[in-house]
N, C-alpha and C positions, 0 to 999 in steps of 0.2 A: 261618702266623705273623701275619699281619694280623688273620686270623679270631679266633685265639686271643686276641690283645689285645683286639679289640671285645668277645669274650664275656668276657673278664675284667673290662674295664670296665663292662659291662653288669650283671655279677653284683655287683660293688662298689656300683653305683648301686642297684641292687635291694635289697641288703643295707642299705644306708643308709637307704635309704627306708621299709623295713620297720622298722628301728631306731627311727627318729622316730615312725612311725605307733604303735609298741609303747609309747613313752613317752608320747605323746599321750593313748593309751589307759589307760594307768595313771594318769595324772593326772587324767582325766576320770572315771574310775571312784571315784577317791577323792572327787573333787567331788560326783558323784552320791550316794555313801554319806553324806556330810555333809549334803546336801539332805534326805535321805531321814530322817536323824537329827533335823533341825529339824522336818519335818513330824510325826514320832512325839512330840517335844517338844509340839507344838501342840495334838495331838489326844488325847494319852494322858490316861486317867482322873486325876482329883486324888487326892491322899492324903486320908485320912479326916478329918483336922483340916481341911484346905481345905472339904470337901465339909459339914461340921457349920458352918463359918463361913459357908458360903453359904446353908443353911438358915436360920440366925439372922438373916441380912442380909435374907433374903426376908420372913421373918415380920415383922422390925423395918419392912422398907421398906412393908409393906401395913398396918401397924397406925396408920393414918392416918384416923380417922374424920371425914368431912366433915360439916358441920351442927352441931358442938359448940358454934361461936360463937353459935347462936341462944340457948343457954341462958343467956347473959351478958346478955342484954339485955331490958329490960321489954316485949317483944313476944310475939306468939303464935309459938311453937315451929313450925318447919317440918318436912315429913316427909322431909328429905333424909338424916336420919340412918340409916336402914335402906332406904333406895330403891335398888334394882338397876335399871339401865336396859337395855333390849333393843332393839337396832337392827336391824330387819330389813333383809334384803337381798332385794328380789324382782325377779324378770326377767320377761320375757314368757313366755307357755305354749309350750312345745315339743312337735313330734309325734316320739315315738320308738317304732319298731316298732310302729306304728299305735296307740299309747296315749298319753294327754296326760300331759306331765310339767312339773311347775311348780318352778323353782328358789327354794328359801326358805330363808334361813339367819337365825337370831337367835344373838347372842353374850352370855352372862351371863357377868360375872367376880364371882364371890363372894370374891375372895382379901381385898379391903378390910375387908368385914364380918366375915368369919369370923376373920380374923387379929387384928381389934381386939377382937372379944368372947372369943375361945378362943385368944389368941395362945400361952400358957403350954402348953396342951394340944396345940395343932398343931405346936408346936416339939418337944415332948418325942416325940410320935408320929413325926415326921419323922426326928428324930436317931435314935431307935431303929431306925426301918426302913433308913436308910442304913447304919447300923453292922452289922445284921445283913446287908445285901448287900454290904459291901465287900469280902468275899473274892473275890467273883465279878468285881471290877474291879481288875486288878493296876494298882497307882498308878505315875505317871510322877513327874517332879520335883515338888516344891511350886511353887504358884504364883507366889510371889514370887520363886523362883530361875529361872524359864522365861526371862524377858526377858535375864538375864545371859548363861544359857548358849547362848541363840540367838545373842547378839551375839558370842561368842566363837567359834561354829561359823562365823558369817558372816565374821569375820576370817579364818580358816583358808580358807574358800572363795576368798576374795579373793587371799590369797597362791597358792593352787593356780592361778587364773586367770591370774596374773602369770607363773607358771611355764609354764602352757600357752602364753601368748603368746610368750613368749621362745623356746620351742622351734620354734613356727611362723615366728617370724623368723629364726632360727637355719638352719632347713631353707630357707627363701627364699634367704637369703644364700649359701648355698654351692650353690644351683641343684638343690635336689631338689624336684620337682613331687609332685602327689597328697597334699599335707598342707594340710588346709582348716581353716578357722574354724569354730567351731559358729554356727549361725544367731542364737542368743541371746547371742552374745558381748558382754561389758561395753564399750561403744565407748569409754569413759575410759581403760580399760586399753590399748587399741589405741592411742588418741593418746599416751599417756603412753609407751609404747615406742617410738612414732615419733619422739617428741621428744627420748628417751634416746639413740636411734641418729642423730640429726641432728648 
């Protein structure tokens, strides 16, 4: 008789523990899905209208010829207008597989010169190119809408984390063990729940 009572009690505790764990798992699964949705919004390709706007902004931002001011003064004009500087990066000679190898890198950025001289042509070429390629990049939400969408999802995550902590506190209050917090739990929520229970 006593063994039956113990067995029944153990079974009830096990059932209650599993029930809390299942509820927690469901909440955490929803949270993970929302986190994944946020990451997808962040990294998803932009709609074509945003891509074209970025192309136009790129060309416009590089359409700044340095050296124009020299034409406005009665002095000798300098040669900075079409000067492209290269900055070499040299390092000691290394021996690789019995062969000498020297690290040498130079960088030339022609964007400023080319966009200044051929801005309209470059803009049209790039716009035509991205328009042709757009079908290969299924777009996510427009860039302007992404912060609002992410903010809304973060609010839902916050609510789920409160629900998660409430389940943990409830399990603890009724003496159920084996129900643990995530390692990355928001400490503000833990403190908030502790204050509410005090």
